[in-house]
N, C-alpha and C positions, 0 to 999 in steps of 0.2 A: 611504832617501835623504831629505835634508832639503829644505825649501822652496827653498833656494839651488840645488838640483839640479833643480828644476822638478817635483817629484813631491810625495809626501805630506809634510805638516808634522808636527813632533813636539812633543808636550806632555810637560812634566815636572810631576808632582804633588808638592807640598810639603805636609806634614801633621805633626801631632803624633802621632796614632794613626791609621794608615792605614786600618784596618778600621772605617770608619764609613759611615753611610747615603749621604752625599754622594759620597764616593770610589767606593763600589761602584756607585751610580747613574750617575755620569758616565762611569766606565769602561765600563759596559754600553751606554750611549748612543753612545759613540764607536765601539763595535763593532756597534751595531744601527741604531737609527733615524737616527743622525747620521753613519753611516759614509761617506755620500756627500759630506760636507763637506770631506774631504781632510785631516783631522787624526787622528792616532793617539796613543794613550798609549804613550810610548817609555821612560819611567823614572819612578821616584818616589824620594823621600827623606823619611823620617819621623824625628822626634825620638826616639820609642820604637823604637829600632833593631831589636830582635828581632821585635817585632810587624810592623814595616815590612818586614823581610826575608821574613817568612812571608806577608804580604799580596802582596808583589811576586812571590814564587814561585808563589802560587796564580793570580795574574793573568797570569803568563807574561811579566813585564817585569823588568828589572834594578832592584835597589835600589842607588841611588848611595851610595857610602860617603863621598864628599866632595862639596862644592858644585861643584868644578871638573868632577868626573865627571858630575854632573847636567847642568851647562851643556853639556858636550860632546855629550850625548845628546838635547838638546831645542832647539827654536826659540822656545819661549815657556813661561812658568811659570804654573801654576795653584796658588795658595796656598789650601789648604782649611782644615783646623782649624776647622770651623764652630762648635764649642763652646768654642773657645779664642781669643777676640779678643786676649788679652794676648800671644799668640804671633805675631801678624801683623806688628807692627813689626820685631822681630828677623829674621823670615823675609824680609821685603821688603828689609831691609838686606843680608841674605846674598846675594840674587840680583840686586839692582838694578844692581850694577856690571858685569854681563855685557851690558848694553845691549839686552835683549830685553823684549817686552811682558810685563806681569804682571797677571793678574786675581786678585782677592782675594775669598774667600767672605764671607758674612755670619757673625757680626756683625763689620763691618769693623774696629772699634776699641773700646777701653774707654771712650772718651768723645771729646769734640770736640777737645781738645788732642792726644790720641793720633792721631786721624784727620788732623789738620793735619800732624803729624810724619811720618806715612806718605806723604802726598802730597809733603811737602818732600824726602824721600829720593828719590822718583821724579823730581821736578823737577831735583834736583841731578845725578842720573844721566842726565837727558835721555831717560827712557823713558816710554812710555804705560802708565798704570795705571788700572784701573777696578774697581769693586766694586758689588755689589747683592745684595739678597735675591732669592729665587726668585719673589717676588710682584711684581716689576716688569713682567714681560712676560706679562700675563694679559688676560682679557676686560675687566677694569676699565680698563686702559690703552687698549684698543681702543675702548671706549665713550667714553672721554674725548676721543680723537681725533675720533670721529664727532660728538660734541656740540660740540666746540670748546673747547680749554683755556681760552681767555680768557672763555668764557661760563660756565664752572663757578663755582658759588657755594658749594655745600655738599657734603660727602662724609661718608659713614659707612662704616667698614671693619670687618668682623668677621673674627676669626681664632681658631683653637684654638692650644694650645701646652702645653709642659711647665713652663717657668718664664718669668716676665716678662723676666728679664735676657737670655734667649736668643731668645725668640719675639716680644716686643713689636715688634721691628724689622720684622716682616712687615706688620702693618696700617699702621705708620708709612710703610713703603716704598710701599704702595698709595696712601696719602693724598698724600704729597709728590710721587710720580711723576705725579700728575694735577693737583695744585694748584700745584706749584712750591715754592721754598724760602722763601717769605715769612712764616713763622710768627713771631709776636711774643710770645705768652704761652700758657700752658696751665693747666688745672686737672685734678686727679685725683679721680675718684669711684669708686664701686664698692667692692669688698672684695678680700681676698686671692685669691679664686677668679675674680672677674670684674673685671678691670682696665678701667676706662673713663677715657679721657683726652680731654678737650675742648680743642681747639686753635683759637685765633684767629689768622687770617692777615691780612695787609694787605688793605685794600679791603673790609673787612666779610665776607670769606670765612671759612668755618669747616670743621673736620673733627672728627668723633667717632670714636675707635677703641675697639673693644671686644675685649679678649683674654680668652677663656674657657678658663682653665687646666684641663687634664684632660678636656676635652670632645672630642666628635667633630664639633663645629660646622664646617660647610664654610667655606672662605675665600669671602667675598663682599663686595660693596660697593654702596652706593646713591649715585648721582651726580645732582646737581640743578643745573639752570640756572634762570633766571627763568621759562622757558617749559615746561620738561620735567623729569621725574624718571624715572630709569632704574635698575633693580636688576639686577645681574649676579652670577652665581655662577661661581667659578673652576673650571675643569675639572681635577679632580685627576688624571685619567688622562694629561693632556698637560702638566701643570704643569712638571715638571723637564725634559722634552724642550724645551719652549718657552724655559725659562730658560737652559738650556745652549746652545741654538741662538743666543741673544742674546750669550752669552759668546764664541762662535765668531765672531759678527759683529764684535765688538770686536777679536778677535785677527786677523781677516782685514784689517780696516781699519788696524790698528796705530795707532788713534786713538780717543779717547773717543766714545761714542755718545750721551752726555748730559752736561749741565753738572755738574761736581763739586760745585757749590753745593748741589745736591739731596742728595748724600751727606752733606755737612757739616751740612745742616739736619736730616737724619734722626738723625745722631749727637748734635746739640744737643738735639733733642726727646727722644731716648732717655735721655740723661743727666739732663735736667730731670725727665722723668716718673718715672724710678727714684728720684729724690730727693724727689719731691713727697709730701705727706701726704694720704691720702684725706679729702676733705671740707675740706681746708685752703685757704689763700688761693691765688690765681693766682700762678704762677711765671713770671718773664720768661724768654724763650728768647733766648740770645745771638745777635746777628746774624752771618751768615756771608758 
């Protein structure tokens, strides 16, 4: 029964290749730690149809052969494809007209213009849409609330990853989620294995993000006010549970849980950082 009937609410997963870490993890959370939230995985639809059908069969849910069928089976859409940001805009276009909330996985878009286009599709359809990396709802965010966001001056965020194009979004999410969207310029340092991006924000605030490719470095952050410095390490055991719990918060509210300007700032920073030359001059970050 759907939410309209007063019982469980149904999620539809949208993906390129359904058998990926995020799809498997979120499916298991919906049936495990987050089962009490009242959402169930009801169907999926994958661009790679044969693989999608096989994943759906193993998961015990239907693979929708059309968008209309997926819509009939769900109350909200979760657009995954975490390694394929280029797929997110056409996927959002495919589901936006059904008038249901849409959450989009990282990396949200291929760049700032693409991100604006996705939000424009949602706005034209009058639907709530949100996105974030799994690193938004962590101990770093909790520490920032405790210290007071307006008091924060400097942040350092560390992260591991496979490629900068796919994983640099994580430390950027940590930085922007605590400092806000006011980035004005950045400089890239480090090398091909250790991406260091120094970011200047309005009001003299700064962030340094360090992405260590191919490492097992834990996600962590240092947050500094004028009076205090605090270092926090992200709990890897609860990372995805906490992240997807926040997704369900958004779907429950049917309204954004934070200002989209932060998402646009992250996309602007990612685009600028990927185009920056190590040791080169500072690059302006477009205003959002």
